[in-house]
C-alpha positions as CSV (number, residue, x, y, z in Angstrom):
1,M,-0.1,0.0,0.1
2,E,2.7,2.2,1.0
3,K,4.5,2.1,-2.4
4,S,1.4,2.3,-4.2
5,I,0.6,5.6,-2.3
6,K,3.9,7.0,-2.8
7,F,3.5,6.3,-6.6
8,Y,0.5,8.1,-7.1
9,T,1.6,11.0,-4.9
10,E,5.0,11.7,-6.0
11,L,4.9,10.6,-9.4
12,L,1.5,11.5,-10.7
13,G,0.9,14.7,-8.2
14,M,-2.1,13.3,-6.3
15,E,-2.7,14.4,-2.7
16,F,-3.0,11.9,-0.2
17,V,-6.5,12.1,1.7
18,R,-6.8,9.5,4.5
19,S,-6.5,5.8,4.8
20,K,-8.5,3.5,6.8
21,E,-8.4,0.0,8.1
22,I,-11.7,-2.3,7.2
23,P,-11.0,-5.1,10.1
24,Q,-13.9,-7.0,8.8
25,R,-12.1,-7.9,5.3
26,N,-8.4,-7.6,7.1
27,A,-8.2,-4.8,4.3
28,E,-6.9,-1.2,4.1
29,I,-8.2,1.5,1.7
30,A,-6.7,4.8,0.9
31,F,-7.9,8.0,-1.0
32,L,-6.0,10.1,-3.1
33,R,-7.3,13.0,-4.8
34,S,-6.2,14.3,-8.2
35,D,-5.6,18.3,-8.9
36,N,-9.5,18.4,-10.5
37,G,-10.7,17.0,-7.0
38,N,-11.3,13.5,-8.3
39,L,-10.7,10.7,-5.5
40,L,-8.9,7.5,-6.3
41,E,-9.6,4.9,-4.0
42,I,-6.9,1.9,-3.8
43,S,-7.4,-1.2,-2.0
44,W,-5.3,-3.9,-0.1
45,Y,-6.8,-7.0,1.1
46,K,-4.1,-8.4,3.0
47,D,-4.8,-12.1,2.9
48,Q,-7.2,-12.3,0.2
49,K,-5.9,-14.8,-2.9
50,D,-9.1,-15.1,-4.7
51,F,-11.9,-12.9,-5.2
52,E,-14.9,-13.7,-3.0
53,V,-17.4,-13.0,-5.3
54,P,-17.1,-15.6,-8.0
55,E,-18.2,-13.6,-10.9
56,Y,-15.2,-11.0,-10.5
57,E,-12.5,-13.5,-11.5
58,N,-13.4,-12.9,-15.4
59,T,-14.1,-9.1,-15.1
60,V,-11.6,-7.5,-17.5
61,F,-9.9,-4.1,-16.2
62,D,-7.9,-2.8,-18.3
63,H,-6.2,0.3,-17.3
64,L,-6.4,3.8,-15.2
65,A,-5.7,7.2,-17.5
66,F,-4.1,10.4,-16.2
67,S,-3.6,13.6,-18.0
68,V,-0.4,15.1,-17.7
69,E,0.4,18.7,-18.4
70,D,4.1,17.6,-19.5
71,M,4.5,14.1,-20.7
72,D,8.6,14.5,-21.5
73,S,9.1,15.4,-17.9
74,V,6.7,12.8,-16.6
75,I,8.6,9.8,-18.7
76,E,11.8,11.4,-17.5
77,E,11.1,11.2,-13.7
78,C,9.6,7.5,-14.7
79,R,12.8,6.7,-15.7
80,K,14.7,8.1,-12.7
81,R,12.6,6.1,-10.8
82,G,12.7,2.6,-12.6
83,V,9.0,2.7,-13.2
84,T,8.0,0.5,-15.8
85,I,7.5,2.2,-19.1
86,T,5.6,-0.2,-21.6
87,D,4.6,2.0,-24.4
88,E,7.1,5.2,-25.0
89,P,5.3,8.6,-25.9
90,F,3.5,8.5,-29.4
91,Y,0.6,10.3,-31.0
92,L,-2.5,8.8,-32.1
93,Q,-2.5,11.2,-35.2
94,P,-0.2,14.5,-36.1
95,G,-1.2,17.2,-34.0
96,G,-3.5,15.0,-31.4
97,S,-3.0,13.8,-27.9
98,K,0.4,12.4,-27.0
99,L,0.1,9.1,-25.2
100,A,2.2,6.7,-23.4
101,F,1.7,4.0,-20.7
102,I,3.4,3.0,-17.6
103,E,3.0,0.3,-14.9
104,D,2.1,1.2,-11.4
105,P,4.0,-0.8,-8.5
106,D,1.2,-3.6,-8.3
107,G,1.6,-3.9,-12.4
108,T,-1.4,-1.8,-13.0
109,L,-1.4,-0.3,-16.5
110,I,-1.7,3.6,-16.7
111,E,-2.2,5.6,-19.6
112,L,-0.8,9.2,-19.5
113,L,-2.1,11.6,-21.9
114,E,-1.2,15.1,-22.8
115,R,-3.6,17.1,-24.6
116,P,-2.3,19.1,-27.3
117,K,-1.7,23.0,-26.3
């Protein structure tokens, strides 16, 4: 949990709001706020090996996406911190948005998106 909090606050500039233990589930949740006020909740189930609701096993979760102001500086910081960069920055079309994909400490795929200025 601490690695994830550090990743999202230090690299992506989110603000740590609070964390809370959920003793009934032997879990901890943390809330982080983006600069536009959106909240991200991250969860850590300390002993859970499988989903408790079997239908969740086959749910496909693709990635999270975050807007960035300066892709090049974010990617440079990722390199300094040893973050896995799965797709180097690229443009979907000339003059369009610049995208890149990285992984968080748990291997979650994260899209970084820089809109045209």
